[in-house]
Backbone as CSV, one residue per row, in Angstrom:
resi,resn,N_x,N_y,N_z,CA_x,CA_y,CA_z,C_x,C_y,C_z
1,HIS,-14.701,7.277,0.088,-15.836,6.564,-0.217,-16.571,7.188,-1.498
2,TRP,-16.204,8.405,-1.595,-16.945,9.201,-2.839,-16.011,8.774,-4.142
3,ILE,-14.767,8.830,-4.052,-14.156,8.279,-5.276,-14.402,6.828,-5.655
4,PHE,-14.425,5.966,-4.557,-14.730,4.528,-4.628,-15.994,4.249,-5.539
5,GLN,-17.062,4.905,-4.931,-18.450,4.799,-5.490,-18.492,5.268,-6.876
6,TRP,-17.677,6.254,-7.112,-17.536,6.940,-8.577,-16.884,5.808,-9.453
7,LEU,-15.811,5.189,-8.955,-15.070,4.267,-9.855,-16.061,2.962,-10.026
8,ARG,-16.845,2.613,-9.092,-17.539,1.536,-9.093,-18.908,1.594,-10.102
9,ILE,-19.465,2.924,-10.296,-20.522,3.007,-11.187,-20.145,3.286,-12.720
10,CYS,-18.666,3.807,-12.712,-18.278,4.093,-14.199,-17.790,2.816,-14.975
11,GLU,-17.888,3.031,-16.035,-17.509,1.915,-17.029,-16.064,1.551,-16.910
12,PRO,-15.524,0.192,-16.729,-14.172,-0.147,-16.524,-13.436,0.243,-17.908
13,ASN,-12.322,1.045,-17.655,-11.387,1.278,-18.909,-10.087,1.777,-18.295
14,ASP,-9.104,2.036,-19.139,-7.781,2.379,-18.664,-7.483,3.948,-19.224
15,SER,-8.576,4.695,-19.369,-8.335,6.176,-19.641,-7.505,6.851,-18.510
16,TYR,-7.040,7.844,-18.972,-6.170,8.578,-18.021,-7.040,9.311,-16.877
17,GLY,-8.204,9.617,-17.262,-9.191,10.226,-16.276,-9.431,9.231,-15.317
18,ARG,-9.750,7.985,-15.646,-9.977,6.886,-14.635,-8.691,6.478,-13.780
19,LEU,-7.608,6.559,-14.527,-6.394,6.174,-13.779,-6.170,7.364,-12.714
20,ALA,-6.269,8.582,-13.087,-6.150,9.670,-12.002,-7.007,9.427,-10.841
21,MET,-8.419,9.096,-11.151,-9.156,8.769,-10.009,-8.822,7.748,-9.096
22,PHE,-8.243,6.527,-9.802,-7.751,5.514,-8.849,-6.557,5.858,-8.124
23,TYR,-5.648,6.614,-8.642,-4.598,7.169,-8.010,-4.975,7.897,-6.741
24,ILE,-5.909,8.904,-6.942,-6.338,9.625,-5.725,-6.998,8.769,-4.805
25,TYR,-7.696,7.704,-5.101,-8.299,6.871,-4.267,-7.355,6.019,-3.422
26,ILE,-6.271,5.498,-4.075,-5.228,4.668,-3.203,-4.320,5.552,-2.323
27,CYS,-4.248,6.794,-2.788,-3.347,7.610,-1.932,-4.070,8.306,-0.890
28,THR,-5.421,8.428,-0.884,-6.182,8.993,0.178,-6.879,8.088,1.088
29,GLY,-7.244,6.872,0.417,-7.951,5.733,1.108,-7.084,5.306,2.231
30,THR,-5.790,5.136,2.225,-4.919,4.516,3.148,-4.742,5.481,4.523
31,PHE,-5.286,6.708,4.547,-5.218,7.390,5.671,-6.235,6.822,6.693
32,LEU,-7.193,5.973,6.223,-7.918,5.226,7.218,-7.172,4.282,7.969
33,ASN,-6.187,3.672,7.277,-5.243,2.632,7.985,-4.262,3.393,8.902
34,ASP,-4.099,4.552,8.750,-3.197,5.418,9.741,-3.915,5.601,11.016
35,ILE,-5.290,5.488,11.193,-5.983,5.494,12.392,-5.411,4.541,13.424
36,GLN,-4.819,3.249,12.772,-4.312,2.220,13.773,-3.039,2.753,14.460
37,ILE,-2.332,3.684,13.821,-0.919,4.199,14.297,-1.366,5.059,15.644
38,VAL,-2.447,5.948,15.491,-2.920,6.672,16.657,-3.291,5.769,17.727
39,LEU,-4.086,4.717,17.433,-4.554,3.860,18.687,-3.418,3.090,19.265
40,VAL,-2.432,2.674,18.439,-1.225,2.039,19.072,-0.426,2.901,19.873
41,ARG,-0.271,4.177,19.443,0.564,5.085,20.451,-0.259,5.475,21.633
42,LEU,-1.628,5.615,21.511,-2.434,5.767,22.673,-2.263,4.710,23.610
43,VAL,-2.550,3.381,23.196,-2.657,2.349,24.001,-1.250,2.127,24.688
44,THR,-0.272,2.339,24.037,1.201,2.007,24.525,1.880,3.162,25.120
45,LEU,0.992,4.279,25.256,1.539,5.613,25.861,2.810,6.069,25.035
46,ASN,2.745,5.987,23.567,3.816,6.424,22.625,5.105,5.577,22.788
47,LYS,5.050,4.394,23.371,6.101,3.632,23.267,6.395,2.972,22.077
48,TYR,5.283,2.491,21.345,5.432,1.807,20.039,4.636,2.504,19.081
49,SER,4.806,2.328,17.794,4.309,2.980,16.696,4.168,1.926,15.526
50,LEU,3.320,2.228,14.470,3.376,1.499,13.370,3.886,2.221,12.210
51,VAL,4.307,1.766,11.052,4.839,2.369,9.958,3.561,2.777,9.149
52,GLU,3.463,4.035,8.769,2.476,4.441,8.067,2.436,3.835,6.574
53,PHE,1.278,3.574,5.963,1.306,2.914,4.573,1.840,4.063,3.630
54,ASN,1.381,5.230,3.635,1.852,6.215,2.628,2.450,7.532,3.465
55,ASN,3.232,8.277,2.846,3.646,9.618,3.375,3.453,10.668,2.472
56,TYR,2.371,11.004,2.259,2.106,12.106,1.370,2.728,11.917,-0.099
57,PRO,2.310,10.804,-0.753,3.058,10.649,-2.230,2.900,11.626,-3.196
58,PHE,1.748,12.526,-3.001,1.576,13.602,-3.790,2.679,14.652,-3.898
59,LEU,3.428,14.757,-2.733,4.500,15.717,-2.692,5.877,15.106,-3.154
60,SER,5.986,13.913,-3.862,7.104,13.372,-4.256,7.677,14.276,-5.303
61,LYS,8.969,14.627,-5.279,9.714,15.503,-6.231,10.498,14.648,-7.220
62,SER,10.523,13.273,-6.904,11.404,12.525,-7.826,10.678,10.923,-7.688
63,ILE,11.110,10.224,-8.782,10.523,8.820,-8.629,11.257,8.064,-7.656
64,ARG,12.628,8.427,-7.270,13.169,7.775,-6.116,12.551,8.024,-4.740
65,GLU,12.102,9.339,-4.714,11.382,9.849,-3.360,10.034,9.117,-3.268
66,PHE,9.385,8.894,-4.429,7.945,8.368,-4.446,8.122,6.823,-4.007
67,TRP,8.951,6.080,-4.635,9.003,4.720,-4.314,9.795,4.347,-2.961
68,GLY,10.865,5.268,-2.718,11.784,4.924,-1.529,11.205,5.642,-0.318
69,ARG,10.458,6.475,-0.234,10.088,7.210,1.081,8.696,7.621,1.291
70,ARG,7.785,7.651,0.146,6.550,8.030,0.198,5.507,7.041,0.127
71,TYR,5.476,6.264,-1.037,4.337,5.364,-1.381,4.654,3.895,-0.943
72,ASN,3.609,3.310,-0.378,3.756,1.937,0.136,4.979,1.737,0.858
73,ARG,4.970,2.253,2.027,6.324,2.064,2.830,6.540,0.882,3.331
74,LEU,5.614,0.074,3.682,5.570,-1.268,4.298,6.433,-2.103,3.167
75,VAL,6.018,-2.240,2.000,6.728,-3.064,0.968,8.083,-2.456,0.800
76,GLY,8.238,-1.010,0.756,9.367,-0.384,0.589,10.469,-0.710,1.443
77,ILE,10.068,-0.705,2.737,10.898,-1.233,3.855,11.468,-2.728,3.660
78,LEU,10.396,-3.504,3.491,10.701,-4.891,3.246,11.638,-5.176,2.009
79,LEU,11.461,-4.651,0.837,12.545,-4.664,-0.078,13.704,-4.140,0.136
80,LYS,13.962,-2.946,0.858,15.212,-2.450,1.129,15.958,-3.237,2.052
81,GLU,15.231,-3.864,3.173,16.017,-4.857,4.068,16.329,-6.115,3.472
82,ALA,15.463,-6.621,2.754,15.612,-8.136,2.067,16.494,-8.170,0.724
83,ILE,16.464,-6.892,0.001,16.954,-7.150,-1.269,18.037,-5.980,-1.629
84,PHE,17.701,-4.860,-1.351,18.549,-3.592,-1.652,19.812,-3.659,-0.905
85,ASP,19.640,-3.601,0.541,20.833,-3.514,1.383,21.806,-4.716,1.234
86,PRO,21.205,-6.087,1.243,22.284,-7.205,1.013,22.982,-7.216,-0.316
87,ILE,22.197,-6.725,-1.435,22.920,-6.756,-2.680,24.074,-5.650,-2.799
88,ARG,23.503,-4.497,-2.122,24.565,-3.333,-2.145,25.885,-3.537,-1.423
89,ARG,25.760,-4.480,-0.455,26.900,-4.723,0.259,27.811,-5.855,-0.458
90,LEU,27.337,-6.445,-1.500,28.213,-7.475,-2.215,29.463,-6.752,-2.761
91,PRO,30.503,-7.581,-2.895,31.753,-6.998,-3.738,31.327,-6.657,-5.056
92,TYR,31.839,-5.721,-5.440,31.676,-5.090,-6.989,30.166,-4.700,-7.315
93,SER,29.356,-4.655,-6.149,28.019,-4.124,-6.414,27.875,-2.774,-6.064
94,SER,26.612,-2.136,-6.203,26.480,-0.715,-6.012,24.902,-0.375,-5.499
95,ALA,24.682,0.722,-5.212,23.310,1.089,-4.947,22.465,0.963,-6.044
96,THR,22.971,1.147,-7.343,22.229,1.214,-8.613,21.785,-0.263,-8.933
97,VAL,22.790,-1.265,-8.776,22.424,-2.723,-8.902,21.424,-3.113,-7.699
98,GLY,21.479,-2.550,-6.581,20.621,-3.000,-5.521,19.238,-2.525,-5.934
99,ALA,19.158,-1.275,-6.332,17.867,-0.634,-6.849,17.133,-1.488,-7.844
100,LEU,17.915,-1.797,-8.931,17.363,-2.531,-9.949,16.895,-3.919,-9.574
101,ALA,17.621,-4.593,-8.548,17.235,-5.829,-8.135,15.968,-5.766,-7.413
102,SER,15.804,-4.700,-6.762,14.703,-4.538,-5.756,13.373,-4.282,-6.741
103,PHE,13.518,-3.575,-7.899,12.443,-3.347,-8.792,12.127,-4.722,-9.480
104,ILE,13.148,-5.393,-9.876,12.898,-6.630,-10.516,12.151,-7.645,-9.525
105,MET,12.444,-7.680,-8.420,11.715,-8.394,-7.392,10.149,-8.095,-7.243
106,SER,10.219,-6.678,-7.168,8.853,-6.181,-6.946,8.048,-6.490,-8.220
107,GLY,8.474,-6.226,-9.332,7.861,-6.673,-10.481,7.429,-8.122,-10.556
108,ILE,8.223,-9.159,-10.115,7.849,-10.445,-10.083,6.619,-10.622,-9.014
109,LEU,6.799,-9.938,-7.920,5.611,-10.139,-7.036,4.284,-9.606,-7.577
110,HIS,4.447,-8.433,-8.293,3.144,-7.844,-8.906,2.652,-8.704,-10.113
111,VAL,3.581,-9.437,-10.835,3.264,-10.226,-11.877,2.233,-11.294,-11.354
112,HIS,2.559,-11.832,-10.112,1.837,-12.853,-9.537,0.512,-12.333,-9.236
113,VAL,0.378,-11.088,-8.634,-1.046,-10.440,-8.314,-1.838,-10.322,-9.577
114,ALA,-1.114,-9.961,-10.723,-1.644,-9.657,-12.049,-2.211,-11.009,-12.574
115,VAL,-1.565,-11.996,-12.525,-1.924,-13.350,-13.251,-2.915,-14.130,-12.115
116,ALA,-2.549,-14.193,-10.982,-3.382,-15.037,-10.072,-4.515,-14.120,-9.665
117,GLY,-4.424,-12.926,-9.415,-5.523,-12.026,-8.827,-6.573,-11.694,-10.006
118,PHE,-5.934,-11.242,-11.046,-6.820,-10.629,-12.314,-6.814,-11.426,-13.386
119,GLY,-6.201,-12.657,-13.579,-6.221,-13.457,-14.603,-5.596,-12.814,-15.920
120,ALA,-4.580,-11.975,-15.645,-3.801,-11.231,-16.798,-3.322,-12.295,-17.903
121,SER,-3.646,-11.951,-19.032,-3.088,-12.922,-20.018,-1.535,-13.010,-20.205
122,SER,-0.921,-11.836,-19.891,0.577,-11.784,-20.174,1.145,-11.024,-18.944
123,PRO,2.280,-11.616,-18.351,2.912,-11.022,-17.378,3.900,-9.710,-17.697
124,LEU,3.973,-9.644,-18.964,4.795,-8.629,-19.540,4.676,-7.234,-19.038
125,SER,3.413,-6.713,-19.101,2.973,-5.376,-18.873,3.316,-5.010,-17.387
126,PRO,2.819,-5.771,-16.326,3.046,-5.471,-15.020,4.682,-5.429,-14.740
127,PHE,5.334,-6.443,-15.311,6.645,-6.515,-15.021,7.384,-5.399,-15.665
128,LEU,7.006,-4.921,-16.870,7.656,-3.850,-17.580,7.470,-2.402,-16.773
129,PHE,6.265,-2.470,-16.197,6.066,-1.093,-15.356,7.040,-1.033,-14.352
130,PHE,7.490,-1.986,-13.774,8.458,-1.870,-12.498,9.755,-1.717,-13.020
131,ILE,10.153,-2.363,-14.080,11.557,-2.136,-14.777,11.724,-0.739,-15.188
132,LEU,10.575,-0.217,-15.632,10.721,1.369,-16.164,10.819,2.162,-14.854
133,GLN,10.196,1.945,-13.826,10.386,2.699,-12.458,11.890,2.542,-12.079
134,GLY,12.390,1.381,-12.126,13.899,1.218,-11.793,14.811,2.025,-12.681
135,ILE,14.405,1.922,-13.894,15.332,2.670,-14.878,15.277,4.100,-14.680
136,ALA,14.026,4.694,-14.307,13.911,6.144,-13.978,14.664,6.440,-12.881
137,CYS,14.606,5.652,-11.787,15.419,5.956,-10.640,16.862,6.067,-10.919
138,CYS,17.401,5.073,-11.766,18.781,5.163,-12.110,19.112,6.428,-12.728
139,ILE,18.386,6.788,-13.824,18.528,8.031,-14.599,18.672,9.237,-13.633
140,GLU,17.732,9.117,-12.643,17.609,10.392,-11.672,19.045,10.549,-11.038
141,VAL,19.698,9.369,-10.649,20.821,9.426,-9.922,21.985,10.046,-10.850
142,MET,22.005,9.726,-12.041,23.012,10.188,-12.918,22.679,11.619,-13.399
143,CYS,21.592,12.102,-13.281,21.120,13.406,-13.767,21.943,14.577,-13.099
144,PRO,22.521,15.451,-13.655,23.577,16.434,-13.085,22.904,17.532,-12.466
145,PHE,21.508,17.675,-12.615,20.794,18.764,-11.837,19.688,18.235,-11.149
146,THR,19.157,19.005,-10.190,17.867,18.636,-9.534,16.805,19.800,-9.925
147,PRO,15.611,19.424,-10.557,14.583,20.420,-10.852,14.082,21.143,-9.656
148,PRO,13.507,22.282,-9.830,12.723,22.881,-8.726,11.680,22.052,-8.178
149,LYS,11.282,22.341,-6.828,10.317,21.516,-6.268,8.990,21.196,-7.129
150,LEU,8.259,22.142,-7.590,7.198,22.247,-8.290,7.342,21.469,-9.651
151,LEU,8.406,21.777,-10.354,8.606,21.051,-11.679,8.955,19.449,-11.287
152,GLY,9.663,19.219,-10.229,9.859,17.894,-9.915,8.556,16.975,-9.552
153,ILE,7.719,17.734,-8.952,6.494,17.058,-8.607,5.668,16.855,-9.910
154,LEU,5.566,17.726,-10.842,4.845,17.635,-12.157,5.569,16.527,-12.854
155,LEU,6.901,16.563,-13.125,7.489,15.524,-13.834,7.461,14.001,-13.264
156,THR,7.404,13.996,-11.947,7.290,12.735,-11.257,5.972,12.128,-11.621
157,HIS,4.872,13.033,-11.196,3.640,12.453,-11.341,3.130,12.268,-12.897
158,GLY,3.827,13.066,-13.783,3.478,12.878,-15.214,3.959,11.487,-15.589
159,PHE,5.381,11.162,-15.196,5.922,9.923,-15.669,5.025,8.837,-15.028
160,LEU,4.690,8.863,-13.809,3.756,7.671,-13.148,2.399,7.647,-13.903
161,LEU,1.813,8.650,-14.273,0.645,8.583,-15.110,0.759,8.013,-16.438
162,ILE,1.894,8.311,-17.206,2.071,7.922,-18.300,2.292,6.324,-18.364
163,THR,3.016,5.792,-17.320,3.436,4.474,-17.317,2.363,3.572,-16.546
164,ALA,1.473,4.235,-15.904,0.392,3.612,-14.999,-0.375,2.524,-15.788
165,PRO,-0.882,2.748,-17.097,-1.841,1.700,-17.686,-1.147,0.496,-17.691
166,LEU,0.303,0.229,-17.544,0.916,-1.055,-17.756,0.482,-1.963,-16.548
167,TYR,0.340,-1.326,-15.391,-0.036,-1.965,-14.080,-1.322,-1.616,-13.510
168,VAL,-1.319,-0.295,-13.224,-2.606,0.079,-12.607,-4.001,-0.141,-13.383
169,GLY,-3.628,-0.312,-14.728,-4.770,-0.624,-15.757,-5.516,-1.902,-15.335
170,LEU,-4.764,-2.752,-14.674,-5.497,-3.979,-14.229,-6.755,-3.574,-13.193
171,PHE,-6.441,-2.572,-12.500,-7.516,-2.265,-11.384,-8.473,-1.323,-12.070
172,THR,-8.262,-0.461,-12.969,-9.196,0.426,-13.465,-10.048,-0.400,-14.669
173,ARG,-9.578,-1.305,-15.098,-10.280,-2.196,-16.187,-11.133,-3.237,-15.437
174,ALA,-10.872,-3.431,-14.229,-11.638,-4.489,-13.365,-13.180,-4.094,-13.243
175,GLY,-13.928,-5.116,-13.302,-15.396,-4.826,-13.430,-16.069,-4.602,-11.898
176,PRO,-17.290,-4.407,-11.802,-17.887,-4.061,-10.568,-17.721,-5.151,-9.391
177,GLU,-17.505,-6.467,-9.762,-17.275,-7.304,-8.690,-15.957,-7.270,-8.132
178,PHE,-14.938,-6.577,-8.692,-13.709,-6.359,-8.021,-14.065,-5.306,-6.757
179,TYR,-14.681,-4.200,-7.290,-14.935,-3.203,-6.148,-16.012,-3.674,-5.158
180,GLU,-16.899,-4.631,-5.484,-17.795,-5.220,-4.564,-17.003,-6.171,-3.391
181,PHE,-15.948,-6.606,-3.897,-15.208,-7.472,-2.881,-14.055,-6.724,-2.106
182,ASN,-13.883,-5.285,-2.596,-12.854,-4.692,-1.892,-13.118,-3.225,-1.510
183,LYS,-14.421,-3.150,-0.664,-15.055,-2.007,-0.239,-14.098,-1.366,0.967
184,PRO,-13.887,-0.135,0.993,-13.247,0.483,2.158,-14.022,0.434,3.296
185,LEU,-13.216,0.831,4.431,-13.802,0.639,5.765,-15.054,1.653,5.814
186,LEU,-16.050,1.048,6.497,-17.183,1.815,6.787,-18.114,2.152,5.555
187,PHE,-17.846,1.596,4.483,-18.467,1.807,3.178,-20.028,1.635,3.263
188,ASP,-20.321,0.448,3.971,-21.738,0.055,4.071,-22.482,0.697,5.264
189,ALA,-21.776,1.442,6.073,-22.266,2.082,7.310,-23.392,2.876,6.766
190,THR,-24.608,2.771,7.425,-25.836,3.647,6.931,-25.753,4.984,7.553
191,TRP,-25.043,5.099,8.838,-24.924,6.425,9.531,-23.741,7.181,8.939
192,PHE,-22.872,6.728,8.131,-21.775,7.447,7.635,-22.270,8.297,6.367
193,PRO,-21.877,9.683,6.488,-22.436,10.669,5.450,-21.839,10.207,4.097
194,LYS,-22.632,10.290,3.117,-22.367,10.055,1.723,-22.345,11.143,0.791
195,LEU,-21.463,11.468,0.151,-21.413,12.630,-0.882,-22.233,12.257,-2.236
196,PRO,-22.906,13.097,-2.866,-23.530,12.649,-4.151,-22.344,12.438,-5.266
197,VAL,-22.602,11.326,-5.999,-21.738,10.945,-6.877,-22.126,11.664,-8.251
198,PRO,-21.141,12.333,-8.990,-21.447,12.809,-10.190,-22.225,11.910,-11.355
199,ASN,-22.833,12.352,-12.196,-23.608,11.575,-13.201,-22.896,11.436,-14.447
200,PHE,-21.527,11.511,-14.457,-20.723,11.352,-15.517,-19.391,10.777,-15.315
201,CYS,-18.740,10.044,-16.265,-17.614,9.382,-16.014,-16.360,9.965,-16.732
202,PRO,-15.287,9.968,-16.118,-14.161,10.744,-16.807,-13.633,9.824,-18.029
203,LYS,-13.320,10.285,-19.058,-12.823,9.729,-20.317,-11.422,9.875,-20.370
């Protein structure tokens, strides 16, 4: 709620400060959705469970780990079962081809969001964002060494932050009306405690 309110009152832009704020918001805000997992397990006496939306994406040591196992697992599982696995099993195909095809499809889906939802003038930037993620994953596979954990985390999130303006900029450049129609759960609840919002905006 604190990050959301801060984003809402600050001037829309695609500065790295605002991008970092939005990244923290989407990675932490989804924990509210995980409450459903607890409720389903309680009601069904642990017989059923839901897939969590995120799995601590901050801890990703590689781009492959970020997209494949930690961030937006619902879409990740869908693309794996519908695109990656069928293409990987084709004759003369490979996991690399399947991964690139998955990122191309993800790019097409996000282009639709960019154009239909945000009125983006060109579909190139959001599509390029996901193509770059796919290329980065392929480079990681061919890399002859694995960096130490801390270095891997820094490299991963550095790459994500550098490429983020291509797609995430659509959200950080969005005006107050976007945030007005996408409030987090319990945001308007008067009984819910609110932290004071800083009187400055990151640049």
